[in-house]
C-alpha positions in Angstrom: -95.0 35.8 44.4 -94.9 37.0 40.7 -91.0 36.6 40.9 -91.5 33.0 42.1 -93.9 32.1 39.3 -91.4 33.8 36.7 -88.6 31.7 38.1 -90.5 28.5 37.9 -91.5 29.4 34.4 -87.9 30.1 33.5 -86.7 26.8 34.9 -89.6 24.9 33.0 -88.5 26.6 29.8 -84.8 25.6 30.3 -85.8 22.0 30.9 -87.9 21.9 27.8 -85.0 23.5 25.6 -82.7 20.9 27.1 -84.9 18.0 26.1 -85.3 19.3 22.6 -81.5 19.7 22.2 -80.9 16.2 23.7 -83.3 14.7 21.2 -82.0 16.6 18.3 -78.3 15.9 18.9 -79.1 12.4 19.9 -81.0 11.8 16.7 -78.1 13.1 14.5 -75.8 10.5 16.0 -74.5 8.1 13.3 -75.4 4.5 14.3 -72.3 2.3 15.1 -72.0 -1.3 13.7 -73.0 -2.6 17.2 -76.1 -0.3 17.2 -77.2 -1.7 13.6 -76.4 -5.3 14.7 -78.4 -5.1 17.9 -81.5 -5.5 15.8 -80.4 -8.6 14.2 -80.0 -12.3 15.2 -78.4 -14.5 12.5 -78.9 -18.2 12.1 -76.6 -20.2 9.9 -77.2 -23.7 8.6 -74.2 -25.6 7.5 -74.0 -28.9 5.6 -70.9 -30.1 7.5 -68.6 -28.6 10.2 -65.1 -27.3 10.5 -63.6 -30.4 9.1 -64.9 -29.5 5.7 -63.1 -26.8 3.9 -66.2 -25.6 2.3 -68.1 -25.1 5.6 -65.1 -23.8 7.4 -64.9 -21.1 4.8 -68.4 -20.1 5.7 -67.8 -20.2 9.4 -64.8 -18.0 9.0 -67.0 -15.5 7.0 -69.6 -15.4 9.7 -67.1 -14.8 12.5 -65.4 -12.1 10.5 -68.5 -10.4 9.8 -69.8 -10.7 13.4 -66.5 -9.2 14.6 -66.7 -6.2 12.0 -70.3 -5.4 13.0 -69.8 -6.0 16.8 -72.4 -8.8 17.0 -72.4 -10.5 20.4 -72.1 -14.4 20.8 -75.9 -14.6 21.3 -76.7 -12.9 18.1 -75.2 -15.7 15.9 -76.3 -19.4 16.1 -74.8 -22.0 13.8 -76.3 -25.3 13.2 -73.7 -27.7 11.9 -74.1 -31.1 9.9 -77.6 -30.3 8.6 -78.3 -32.7 5.6 -80.2 -31.7 2.4 -83.5 -32.9 3.8 -86.5 -32.1 5.9 -84.0 -31.7 8.6 -83.0 -28.3 6.9 -86.6 -27.0 7.2 -86.9 -28.2 10.8 -83.4 -26.5 11.7 -84.7 -23.3 10.1 -87.9 -23.3 12.1 -85.9 -24.0 15.2 -83.7 -21.0 14.5 -86.9 -18.8 14.1 -88.2 -20.1 17.5 -84.8 -19.0 18.9 -85.5 -15.5 17.7 -83.5 -15.3 14.5 -84.6 -12.7 11.9 -82.1 -13.8 9.3 -81.5 -17.4 8.3 -78.7 -18.5 6.0 -78.1 -22.0 4.5 -74.9 -22.9 2.6 -75.6 -25.9 0.5 -77.3 -26.2 -2.9 -79.4 -29.1 -1.7 -80.9 -27.0 1.2 -82.7 -24.7 -1.2 -86.1 -26.3 -1.4 -86.2 -27.0 2.3 -85.2 -23.4 3.1 -87.7 -22.0 0.7 -90.4 -24.0 2.6 -89.5 -22.5 5.8 -89.5 -19.0 4.2 -93.0 -19.4 3.0 -94.1 -20.4 6.6 -92.2 -17.4 8.2 -92.8 -14.3 6.1 -91.4 -11.9 8.6 -88.0 -13.6 8.6 -85.3 -13.2 5.9 -84.0 -16.4 4.5 -80.8 -16.3 2.5 -79.2 -19.3 0.5 -75.8 -19.8 -1.1 -75.5 -21.2 -4.7 -79.3 -21.5 -5.2 -81.2 -20.8 -8.4 -84.7 -20.2 -7.3 -85.1 -16.9 -5.7 -85.5 -14.9 -9.0 -88.2 -17.2 -10.3 -90.1 -18.1 -7.2 -90.8 -14.4 -6.2 -91.1 -15.1 -2.4 -90.3 -11.8 -1.0 -88.2 -13.0 1.9 -86.2 -15.5 0.1 -82.8 -14.7 -1.5 -80.0 -16.3 -3.3 -76.3 -15.3 -3.2 -73.0 -16.5 -4.8 -69.8 -14.8 -6.2 -68.0 -14.7 -9.4 -65.6 -17.3 -8.2 -64.9 -18.3 -11.8 -62.6 -15.2 -11.7 -60.7 -16.7 -8.8 -60.4 -20.1 -10.4 -59.1 -18.5 -13.6 -56.4 -16.8 -11.5 -55.6 -20.1 -9.9 -55.4 -21.7 -13.3 -52.8 -19.1 -14.2 -50.8 -20.2 -11.4 -51.2 -23.8 -12.5 -50.1 -22.9 -16.1 -47.0 -21.2 -15.0 -46.0 -24.3 -12.9 -46.7 -26.5 -16.0 -44.4 -24.2 -18.1 -41.7 -24.5 -15.4 -42.0 -28.4 -15.5 -42.0 -28.4 -19.2 -38.8 -26.2 -19.5 -37.1 -28.5 -16.8 -38.0 -31.6 -18.8 -40.1 -32.9 -15.9 -43.5 -33.5 -17.6 -44.7 -37.1 -17.5 -46.1 -37.1 -21.0 -45.6 -35.1 -24.2 -48.0 -32.4 -23.2 -48.8 -30.6 -20.0 -51.6 -32.5 -18.3 -53.8 -31.4 -15.3 -56.2 -33.6 -13.2 -59.3 -32.2 -11.6 -61.3 -33.8 -8.8 -65.0 -32.7 -9.2 -67.9 -33.4 -6.9 -70.8 -33.5 -9.3 -71.6 -32.8 -12.9 -73.5 -29.5 -11.9 -73.0 -26.3 -13.7 -71.2 -24.8 -10.5 -68.6 -27.6 -10.9 -68.3 -27.4 -14.7 -68.0 -23.5 -14.6 -65.3 -23.9 -12.0 -63.1 -26.4 -13.6 -63.5 -24.8 -17.1 -62.5 -21.4 -15.8 -59.5 -23.0 -14.0 -58.5 -24.8 -17.3 -58.9 -21.5 -19.2 -56.7 -19.7 -16.8 -53.9 -22.2 -17.3 -54.4 -22.2 -21.1 -53.9 -18.4 -21.2 -50.3 -19.0 -20.2 -49.8 -22.6 -21.3 -51.6 -23.0 -24.6 -51.0 -26.8 -25.1 -52.4 -27.9 -21.7 -55.1 -30.5 -21.4 -57.1 -31.7 -18.5 -58.8 -34.7 -17.3 -61.7 -34.6 -14.8 -62.7 -37.4 -12.2 -66.0 -37.1 -10.4 -66.6 -38.4 -6.9 -70.4 -38.1 -6.5 -70.0 -36.3 -3.2 -69.2 -32.9 -2.0 -67.2 -34.2 0.9 -65.7 -37.8 0.9 -62.0 -37.9 2.0 -61.4 -41.4 0.6 -63.2 -40.9 -2.7 -61.5 -37.6 -3.3 -57.9 -39.1 -2.4 -58.7 -42.1 -4.7 -59.8 -39.7 -7.6 -56.5 -37.7 -7.1 -54.5 -40.9 -6.9 -56.0 -42.3 -10.1 -55.4 -39.0 -11.9 -51.7 -38.9 -10.8 -51.5 -42.5 -12.1 -52.7 -41.3 -15.4 -49.7 -39.0 -15.7 -51.2 -35.8 -14.6 -48.6 -33.2 -13.7 -50.8 -31.1 -11.4 -54.0 -31.6 -9.5 -56.8 -29.3 -8.5 -60.3 -29.8 -7.2 -63.8 -28.7 -6.4 -64.5 -31.0 -3.4 -64.4 -30.2 0.2 -61.9 -32.5 2.1 -58.1 -32.9 2.3 -58.2 -36.0 0.1 -56.9 -34.5 -3.0 -54.2 -32.2 -1.5 -52.9 -35.2 0.7 -52.6 -37.5 -2.2 -50.7 -34.8 -4.0 -48.3 -34.2 -0.9 -47.8 -38.1 -0.8 -46.8 -38.3 -4.4 -45.0 -34.9 -4.6 -47.3 -33.6 -7.4 -48.1 -29.9 -7.5 -51.6 -28.9 -6.2 -54.0 -26.0 -6.6 -56.4 -26.2 -3.7 -59.8 -24.6 -3.1 -61.6 -22.7 -0.2 -58.2 -22.0 1.7 -54.6 -22.6 2.1 -53.3 -26.2 2.7 -49.6 -25.1 3.1 -49.3 -26.3 6.7 -50.3 -30.0 5.7 -48.9 -29.8 2.2 -45.8 -27.4 2.2 -44.1 -29.1 -0.8 -47.0 -29.2 -3.2 -49.5 -26.5 -2.4 -49.3 -23.6 -4.8 -52.4 -21.4 -4.3 -56.1 -21.6 -3.7 -59.1 -19.4 -4.6 -62.1 -19.0 -2.4 -65.2 -16.9 -1.8 -64.9 -14.7 1.2 -68.5 -14.7 2.5 -68.0 -11.9 5.2 -69.0 -9.1 2.8 -72.3 -10.8 2.2 -73.1 -11.4 5.8 -72.2 -7.9 6.7 -74.6 -6.8 3.9 -77.6 -8.8 5.0 -77.2 -7.7 8.6 -77.0 -4.1 7.7 -80.0 -4.5 5.3 -82.2 -6.0 7.9 -81.1 -3.6 10.7 -81.8 -0.6 8.5 -85.2 -2.0 7.5 -84.1 -2.2 3.8 -84.6 -5.0 1.2 -82.0 -7.8 0.7 -81.2 -8.3 -3.1 -83.2 -11.2 -4.5 -80.1 -12.4 -6.3 -76.6 -11.0 -5.1 -73.4 -11.7 -6.8 -70.0 -10.8 -5.0 -66.9 -10.0 -7.1 -63.2 -9.4 -6.7 -64.2 -5.6 -6.4 -66.4 -6.3 -3.4 -63.8 -8.4 -1.7 -65.9 -11.5 -2.2 -63.4 -13.3 -4.5 -59.9 -13.8 -3.1 -56.8 -15.8 -3.2 -54.5 -17.2 -0.6 -51.0 -16.2 -0.5 -48.7 -17.9 -3.1 -46.5 -20.7 -1.6 -43.2 -19.7 -3.2 -41.7 -23.1 -2.4 -43.9 -24.9 -4.8 -45.0 -22.2 -7.2 -43.1 -21.2 -10.3 -40.9 -18.1 -10.1 -42.8 -14.8 -10.7 -46.3 -16.4 -10.0 -47.5 -13.7 -7.5 -46.6 -10.8 -9.8 -48.4 -12.5 -12.8 -51.4 -13.0 -10.8 -51.5 -9.3 -9.6 -51.3 -8.4 -13.4 -54.2 -10.7 -14.4 -56.3 -9.7 -11.4 -56.1 -6.0 -12.5 -57.0 -6.9 -16.0 -60.1 -9.0 -14.8 -61.1 -6.0 -12.7 -60.7 -3.6 -15.6 -62.7 -5.9 -17.9 -59.9 -6.2 -20.4 -59.8 -10.0 -19.7 -63.0 -12.0 -19.9 -62.8 -15.5 -18.3 -65.1 -17.2 -20.8 -63.7 -15.3 -23.9 -65.5 -16.7 -27.0 -63.9 -14.2 -29.5 -60.2 -15.2 -29.1 -59.0 -17.8 -31.6 -58.6 -21.4 -30.3 -59.5 -20.4 -26.7 -62.9 -21.8 -26.2 -63.9 -24.3 -28.9 -66.5 -27.1 -29.0 -65.8 -29.8 -31.5 -63.2 -27.6 -33.0 -65.7 -24.5 -33.6 -65.9 -21.4 -31.7 -68.7 -21.0 -29.1 -70.7 -18.3 -30.8 -74.1 -19.0 -29.2 -75.4 -20.9 -26.2 -78.8 -21.1 -24.6 -78.2 -21.4 -20.8 -80.5 -22.9 -18.2 -80.9 -19.6 -16.0 -84.6 -19.9 -15.1 -84.3 -23.5 -13.8 -87.4 -25.5 -14.0 -88.1 -29.2 -13.5 -87.1 -30.1 -17.1 -83.9 -28.0 -16.9 -84.9 -26.2 -20.2 -82.5 -23.8 -21.8 -84.0 -20.3 -21.8 -81.4 -17.6 -22.0 -78.8 -16.7 -24.6 -75.6 -16.4 -22.7 -73.0 -15.5 -25.5 -72.9 -11.9 -26.5 -70.2 -9.2 -27.1 -67.5 -11.9 -27.4 -67.9 -13.7 -24.2 -70.2 -16.0 -22.1 -72.0 -14.0 -19.6 -71.5 -16.1 -16.5 -73.3 -15.2 -13.2 -74.7 -12.0 -14.7 -78.3 -13.2 -15.2 -78.3 -14.9 -11.8 -75.8 -15.4 -9.2 -75.4 -19.1 -9.3 -73.2 -20.4 -12.2 -74.9 -21.7 -15.3 -71.9 -22.4 -17.6 -72.2 -26.1 -18.4 -70.5 -26.5 -21.7 -68.0 -29.2 -22.2 -65.2 -27.6 -24.2 -62.3 -29.1 -26.1 -59.2 -29.9 -24.1 -61.2 -31.2 -21.1 -61.8 -35.0 -20.9 -64.4 -36.3 -18.5 -63.4 -39.7 -17.2 -66.7 -40.5 -15.6 -70.0 -38.6 -15.8 -72.6 -40.6 -13.8 -73.0 -38.0 -11.0 
């Protein structure tokens, strides 16, 4: 009998030891991306759909992040064509009802409506691209994100400047000086920062370049964008770029055989003879970041800025058919200098690089803590350069510098 009890006791002891080992070894196993993602359901609110280059860039970022993290199809919900209105709040609340614990909106005008939803649902994380309010509103579950795209636009500008030099050397300029045209959506700091950094990139290799800007008053309007580009070409612009979301401007350039530097993605298939290069924000790193933070139970940064180093600012491949010789090698050189900090996009120390009314830009109060009166509140010039996107993620460079002419400014 004693032997029987002893055998039972030994078996019980072995079972206990086995359970302890299983728990210990299982607990030490590193979570896979799929394990992490299983705790997350991501909802994405888009201003337009795949027909907009801007929105397509976000859609691609979501899909790339989902693939990298092993998210299933039912863990990602996208709501397309959501206007900058109460419909955004309603869409966000619908996504909460569908079980989403992270909700992201991609347009500047979505911000106040998404913030309203965030206040109503404190257990859900709300993330917003291009916004300005997260660092001042102090709503714990509301976050802004953007990237230092001005670095990408500067690089794209270098490619434009090299093309202008090639045209100049061949005697193919339309006027006495190299002239670029730029199709802009609105007179917002984001657009001003973008076209200024593009211009400065061109100027760094083509010092006598000038630029004209035509605004459309819309982020996405094919006809207006094409008309604006056509008007700039008629005004003797030798090259066109844009911060607007349709194929309007690239199509006008292909029709007129005028070089084009696009935005948000390559247009080489539709515009093989004129497309040079494009800069864009790759949103995949940010989507991976917010999913991993929520899955780990950790905080999302209030104001997140992606960079070239994080893989958030990228260029498409250079179209050798349209670009000047040596463009790709030059872009690699400048990119390395930007990463090393030896080139500053908004360099205020260099002679005749950034001037306003002929004078250097030695000081500038920027509107960083945006309020209803848009009061200037932060000194942005220090150490010989304008500190763009360092005090918040969304751009705040809104200076009109010499060399850039605004043809209309009602938007």
